[in-house]
N, CA and C of each residue as an Amber inpcrd file, in Angstrom:
protein
   336
   0.8350000  -1.1740000   0.0000000   0.0000000   0.0000000   0.0000000
   0.8840000   1.2430000   0.0000000   0.4130000   2.2570000  -0.7000000
   1.1480000   3.5080000  -0.7820000   0.8100000   4.3760000   0.4320000
   1.7790000   5.1920000   0.8470000   1.5300000   6.1190000   1.9460000
   0.7800000   7.3340000   1.4110000   0.1870000   8.0880000   2.3150000
  -0.5370000   9.3000000   1.9200000   0.4230000  10.2660000   1.2200000
   1.6770000  10.3320000   1.6610000   2.6550000  11.2140000   1.0250000
   2.9130000  10.8000000  -0.4240000   3.0220000   9.4950000  -0.6780000
   3.2340000   9.0050000  -2.0380000   2.0220000   9.3140000  -2.9240000
   0.8410000   9.2030000  -2.3580000  -0.3750000   9.4980000  -3.1100000
  -0.4530000  10.9900000  -3.4190000  -0.0920000  11.8270000  -2.4590000
  -0.1200000  13.2690000  -2.6820000   0.8230000  13.6810000  -3.8120000
   1.9510000  12.9780000  -3.9580000   2.8970000  13.2680000  -5.0410000
   2.2650000  13.0090000  -6.4080000   1.3590000  12.0310000  -6.5040000
   0.7020000  11.6940000  -7.7720000  -0.4640000  12.6320000  -8.0870000
  -1.0020000  13.2700000  -7.0450000  -2.1540000  14.1480000  -7.2300000
  -1.7560000  15.3060000  -8.1430000  -2.5890000  15.6040000  -9.0890000
  -2.3170000  16.6980000 -10.0070000  -1.7190000  16.2540000 -11.3300000
  -1.2380000  14.9980000 -11.4200000  -0.7200000  14.4990000 -12.6910000
  -1.8370000  14.3910000 -13.7170000  -3.0200000  14.0100000 -13.2460000
  -4.1810000  13.8480000 -14.1170000  -5.3930000  14.3170000 -13.3280000
  -6.1280000  15.2610000 -13.8440000  -7.3050000  15.8040000 -13.1610000
  -8.5600000  15.1160000 -13.6900000  -9.2280000  14.2850000 -12.8820000
 -10.4200000  13.5770000 -13.3520000 -11.6120000  14.5160000 -13.5220000
 -12.4910000  14.1640000 -14.4340000 -13.7180000  14.9160000 -14.6950000
 -14.8840000  13.9390000 -14.8170000 -16.0930000  14.4490000 -14.7220000
 -17.3190000  13.6900000 -15.0040000 -17.3860000  12.3170000 -14.3370000
 -17.3430000  12.2810000 -13.0370000 -17.4930000  11.0470000 -12.2580000
 -16.3890000  10.0220000 -12.5080000 -15.1870000  10.4720000 -12.7620000
 -14.0420000   9.5760000 -12.8990000 -13.1600000   9.6650000 -11.6590000
 -12.4510000   8.5820000 -11.4100000 -11.5820000   8.4850000 -10.2440000
 -10.1960000   8.0390000 -10.7080000  -9.1480000   8.6540000 -10.1640000
  -7.7690000   8.2670000 -10.4500000  -7.2960000   7.3780000  -9.3040000
  -6.7560000   6.2030000  -9.6620000  -6.2890000   5.2230000  -8.6800000
  -4.8430000   4.8250000  -8.9520000  -4.1910000   4.3010000  -7.9290000
  -2.9420000   3.5660000  -8.1200000  -3.2410000   2.1400000  -7.6920000
  -2.7920000   1.1890000  -8.4810000  -3.0400000  -0.2180000  -8.1740000
  -2.2890000  -0.6510000  -6.9310000  -2.9200000  -1.5380000  -6.1660000
  -2.1910000  -2.2050000  -5.0910000  -1.1640000  -3.1110000  -5.7550000
  -0.0250000  -3.2740000  -5.1300000   1.0210000  -4.1110000  -5.7120000
   0.6270000  -5.5780000  -5.6480000   0.7950000  -6.2700000  -6.7630000
   0.4970000  -7.6990000  -6.8220000   1.6260000  -8.4810000  -6.1620000
   1.2820000  -9.6250000  -5.5960000   2.2860000 -10.4620000  -4.9680000
   3.1670000 -11.1030000  -6.0450000   4.4650000 -10.9240000  -5.9400000
   5.3840000 -11.5230000  -6.9050000   6.2900000 -12.5580000  -6.2420000
   6.0360000 -12.8210000  -4.9550000   6.8170000 -13.8090000  -4.2290000
   5.8740000 -14.5650000  -3.2940000   5.9480000 -15.8820000  -3.2960000
   5.0800000 -16.6840000  -2.4380000   5.5930000 -16.6480000  -1.0070000
   4.7650000 -17.1420000  -0.0780000   5.1780000 -17.2060000   1.3210000
   6.4070000 -18.0820000   1.4980000   6.5750000 -19.0830000   0.6180000
   7.7290000 -19.9880000   0.6940000   8.9780000 -19.3710000   0.0730000
   8.8360000 -18.1610000  -0.5300000   9.9910000 -17.4910000  -1.0940000
  10.1810000 -17.6910000  -2.5860000   9.2400000 -18.3860000  -3.2430000
   9.3490000 -18.5880000  -4.6850000   8.9200000 -17.3220000  -5.4220000
   9.6860000 -16.9390000  -6.4350000   9.3420000 -15.7660000  -7.2350000
   8.3880000 -16.1660000  -8.3570000   7.3380000 -15.3700000  -8.5510000
   6.3290000 -15.6350000  -9.5800000   6.6540000 -14.7660000 -10.7880000
   6.7560000 -15.3600000 -11.9830000   7.0090000 -14.5370000 -13.1750000
   5.8700000 -13.5370000 -13.3930000   6.1850000 -12.3930000 -13.9970000
   5.2040000 -11.3320000 -14.1960000   3.9510000 -11.8160000 -14.9210000
   4.1050000 -12.7360000 -15.8750000   2.9360000 -13.2360000 -16.6180000
   2.0380000 -14.0990000 -15.7500000   2.5420000 -14.6130000 -14.6390000
   1.7530000 -15.4610000 -13.7580000   1.0900000 -14.7070000 -12.6310000
   1.2900000 -13.3920000 -12.5590000   0.7250000 -12.5980000 -11.4780000
  -0.6720000 -12.1330000 -11.8760000  -1.6370000 -12.3950000 -11.0120000
  -3.0200000 -11.9650000 -11.2850000  -3.1220000 -10.4520000 -11.2210000
  -3.9340000  -9.8910000 -12.1170000  -4.1180000  -8.4530000 -12.1350000
  -4.8780000  -8.0200000 -10.8890000  -4.3780000  -7.0040000 -10.2430000
  -5.0230000  -6.4830000  -9.0520000  -6.3100000  -5.7540000  -9.4190000
  -7.3220000  -5.9010000  -8.6190000  -8.5550000  -5.1550000  -8.8140000
  -8.8260000  -4.2820000  -7.5890000  -7.7760000  -4.0580000  -6.8200000
  -7.8640000  -3.1320000  -5.7060000  -6.8360000  -2.0400000  -5.9200000
  -7.1620000  -0.8800000  -5.4330000  -6.2480000   0.2400000  -5.5760000
  -6.5710000   1.3200000  -4.5710000  -5.7620000   2.3650000  -4.6010000
  -5.9610000   3.4830000  -3.6980000  -6.3260000   4.7270000  -4.4970000
  -7.2450000   5.4910000  -3.9590000  -7.7050000   6.7080000  -4.6040000
  -6.6150000   7.7670000  -4.5390000  -6.3460000   8.3810000  -5.6850000
  -5.4440000   9.5260000  -5.7550000  -6.2790000  10.8040000  -5.7670000
  -7.2890000  10.8190000  -6.6440000  -8.1590000  11.9830000  -6.7900000
  -9.4860000  11.5300000  -7.3890000 -10.5720000  12.1990000  -7.0060000
 -11.8940000  11.8130000  -7.5040000 -12.7140000  13.0390000  -7.8720000
 -13.4980000  12.9100000  -8.9390000 -14.4520000  13.9440000  -9.3630000
 -15.8140000  13.2860000  -9.4080000 -16.4970000  13.2520000  -8.2690000
 -17.7700000  12.5320000  -8.1820000 -18.9010000  13.5110000  -7.8820000
 -19.9200000  13.4310000  -8.7170000 -21.1390000  14.2120000  -8.5150000
 -22.2950000  13.2320000  -8.6430000 -22.6460000  12.5820000  -7.5590000
 -23.6930000  11.5620000  -7.5720000 -24.9750000  12.1530000  -7.0020000
 -25.9290000  12.4690000  -7.8780000 -27.1870000  13.0780000  -7.4480000
 -28.0430000  12.1040000  -6.6540000 -27.9340000  10.8100000  -6.9550000
 -28.7370000   9.7980000  -6.2580000 -28.2420000   9.5700000  -4.8340000
 -26.9200000   9.6720000  -4.6380000 -26.3380000   9.4480000  -3.3130000
 -25.2790000  10.5080000  -3.0500000 -25.7030000  11.6850000  -2.5700000
 -24.7480000  12.7730000  -2.3680000 -23.7250000  12.4980000  -1.2610000
 -23.9540000  11.4460000  -0.4590000 -23.0070000  11.1290000   0.6100000
 -21.8060000  10.3340000   0.1200000 -21.8240000   9.9390000  -1.1740000
 -20.7020000   9.1870000  -1.7270000 -19.4850000  10.1020000  -1.7710000
 -18.4430000   9.6890000  -1.0960000 -17.2310000  10.4930000  -1.1020000
 -16.0230000   9.5660000  -1.0600000 -15.1070000   9.7850000  -1.9480000
 -13.8530000   9.0510000  -1.9420000 -12.7390000  10.0460000  -1.6570000
 -11.8990000   9.7070000  -0.7050000 -10.7960000  10.5800000  -0.3270000
  -9.4690000   9.9650000  -0.7640000  -8.4600000  10.8020000  -1.0150000
  -7.1390000  10.2640000  -1.3300000  -6.6920000   9.2810000  -0.2450000
  -6.2200000   8.1180000  -0.6900000  -5.7690000   7.0820000   0.2320000
  -6.7990000   6.0020000   0.4860000  -8.0940000   6.2620000   0.1840000
  -9.1160000   5.2240000   0.3540000  -8.7750000   4.0340000  -0.5340000
  -8.9130000   2.8390000   0.0190000  -8.6500000   1.6170000  -0.7440000
  -9.9770000   1.1030000  -1.2850000 -10.0220000   0.8280000  -2.6000000
 -11.2770000   0.4460000  -3.2430000 -11.1300000  -0.8430000  -4.0450000
 -12.2720000  -1.4730000  -4.2920000 -12.3800000  -2.6690000  -5.1320000
 -13.1420000  -2.2250000  -6.3720000 -12.5880000  -2.4870000  -7.5670000
 -13.2090000  -1.9770000  -8.7840000 -13.2070000  -3.0070000  -9.8980000
 -14.0160000  -2.7530000 -10.9270000 -14.1170000  -3.6050000 -12.0960000
 -12.9020000  -3.3520000 -12.9890000 -11.9910000  -4.2980000 -13.0540000
 -10.7420000  -4.1170000 -13.8040000 -10.9750000  -3.9650000 -15.3080000
 -12.0650000  -4.5390000 -15.8140000 -12.3290000  -4.4500000 -17.2530000
 -12.7380000  -3.0460000 -17.6770000 -13.1850000  -2.2390000 -16.7350000
 -13.6250000  -0.8840000 -17.0430000 -12.5180000   0.1540000 -16.8050000
 -11.3660000  -0.2790000 -16.3720000 -10.2800000   0.6460000 -16.0270000
  -9.4030000   0.9730000 -17.2360000  -8.9410000   2.2040000 -17.2770000
  -8.0180000   2.6540000 -18.3170000  -6.6700000   2.9130000 -17.6740000
  -5.6300000   2.2690000 -18.1960000  -4.2750000   2.4560000 -17.6620000
  -3.6370000   3.6570000 -18.3370000  -2.9000000   4.4300000 -17.5660000
  -2.2490000   5.6220000 -18.0780000  -0.8910000   5.7650000 -17.4040000
   0.1480000   6.0280000 -18.2100000   1.4820000   6.2640000 -17.6720000
   1.8700000   7.7030000 -17.9690000   2.2070000   8.4440000 -16.9270000
   2.6740000   9.8180000 -17.0560000   4.0490000   9.8750000 -16.4060000
   5.0800000  10.0240000 -17.2390000   6.4430000   9.9490000 -16.7150000
   6.6950000   8.5610000 -16.1730000   7.1020000   8.4680000 -14.9130000
   7.3270000   7.1740000 -14.2690000   6.0900000   6.6740000 -13.5230000
   5.0750000   7.5170000 -13.4300000   3.8850000   7.1660000 -12.6520000
   2.8910000   6.3750000 -13.4870000   2.4260000   5.2620000 -12.9270000
   1.3960000   4.4530000 -13.5750000   0.1250000   4.6160000 -12.7630000
  -0.9260000   5.1160000 -13.4300000  -2.1930000   5.3340000 -12.7510000
  -3.3160000   4.6370000 -13.5130000  -4.4550000   4.5350000 -12.8700000
  -5.6510000   3.9310000 -13.4390000  -6.7570000   4.9810000 -13.3580000
  -7.5330000   5.0930000 -14.4370000  -8.6950000   5.9840000 -14.4350000
  -9.9250000   5.1040000 -14.6300000 -10.9050000   5.2730000 -13.7490000
 -12.1110000   4.4470000 -13.7970000 -13.3210000   5.3250000 -13.4580000
 -14.4620000   5.0270000 -14.0590000 -15.6860000   5.7470000 -13.7060000
 -16.1140000   5.3310000 -12.3030000 -16.6600000   6.2680000 -11.5670000
 -17.0430000   5.9850000 -10.1820000 -18.0570000   4.8450000 -10.0870000
 -18.9050000   4.6710000 -11.1030000 -19.9060000   3.5920000 -11.0700000
 -19.2720000   2.2080000 -11.1430000 -17.9960000   2.1310000 -11.5470000
 -17.3010000   0.8510000 -11.6140000 -16.5160000   0.5430000 -10.3440000
 -16.6170000   1.4080000  -9.3630000 -16.0350000   1.1260000  -8.0490000
 -17.1230000   0.4660000  -7.2280000 -16.8390000  -0.7730000  -6.7980000
 -17.8560000  -1.5550000  -6.1060000 -17.9290000  -1.2650000  -4.6130000
 -16.8440000  -0.7160000  -4.0610000 -16.8690000  -0.3830000  -2.6390000
 -15.4970000  -0.0810000  -2.1020000 -15.4780000   0.3810000  -0.8560000
 -14.2100000   0.6580000  -0.1890000 -13.8380000  -0.5230000   0.7000000
 -12.5540000  -0.6700000   0.9160000 -12.0220000  -1.7820000   1.7110000
 -11.4610000  -1.2020000   2.9950000 -11.9140000  -1.7220000   4.1240000
 -11.4730000  -1.2130000   5.4190000 -10.4370000  -2.1010000   6.0810000
 -10.0470000  -3.1770000   5.3960000  -9.0860000  -4.1240000   5.9540000
  -7.7800000  -4.0520000   5.1730000  -6.6940000  -4.4290000   5.8030000
  -5.4010000  -4.4590000   5.1230000  -5.3110000  -5.6340000   4.1600000
  -6.1390000  -6.6700000   4.3750000  -6.1080000  -7.8650000   3.5380000
  -7.4370000  -8.0580000   2.8390000  -7.3750000  -8.5890000   1.6350000
  -8.6130000  -8.9610000   0.9290000  -8.3450000 -10.2560000   0.1810000
  -9.2970000 -11.1390000   0.2130000  -9.2040000 -12.3900000  -0.5210000
 -10.2460000 -12.3210000  -1.6250000  -9.8130000 -12.4720000  -2.8690000
 -10.7400000 -12.4110000  -3.9920000 -11.4110000 -13.7670000  -4.1410000
 -12.7240000 -13.7510000  -4.1910000 -13.4920000 -14.9670000  -4.3900000
 -13.5200000 -15.2920000  -5.8730000 -13.3860000 -16.5530000  -6.2180000
 -13.4560000 -16.9910000  -7.6110000 -14.8640000 -17.5020000  -7.8470000
 -15.6040000 -16.8040000  -8.7140000 -17.0100000 -17.1730000  -8.9720000
 -17.1690000 -18.0360000 -10.2050000 -16.1190000 -18.7190000 -10.6400000
 -16.2320000 -19.5390000 -11.8580000 -16.7780000 -20.9110000 -11.5660000
């Protein structure tokens, strides 16, 4: 997870508009608990990230608020990847964010 200071450094690189949210992906595990390294092609794409900046105007639920540093679970198929300099960010519409995560750990359920 990124610190609030690291997130603040990314703020301003891309200004979201029209209910879009800028995220940084949580880092995927590249090493198993036993110490084995997983090749990049074998690493599952993360669908959790931290909010950098949000432009949300939800008339149906005005209490919806995402703050920098909030950890969220989102639809990875709806995300757009963007690289600005060395920074890699994700832009996603707020409707594709399924919720916030209040725990340091999350286990993804496989619904197949």
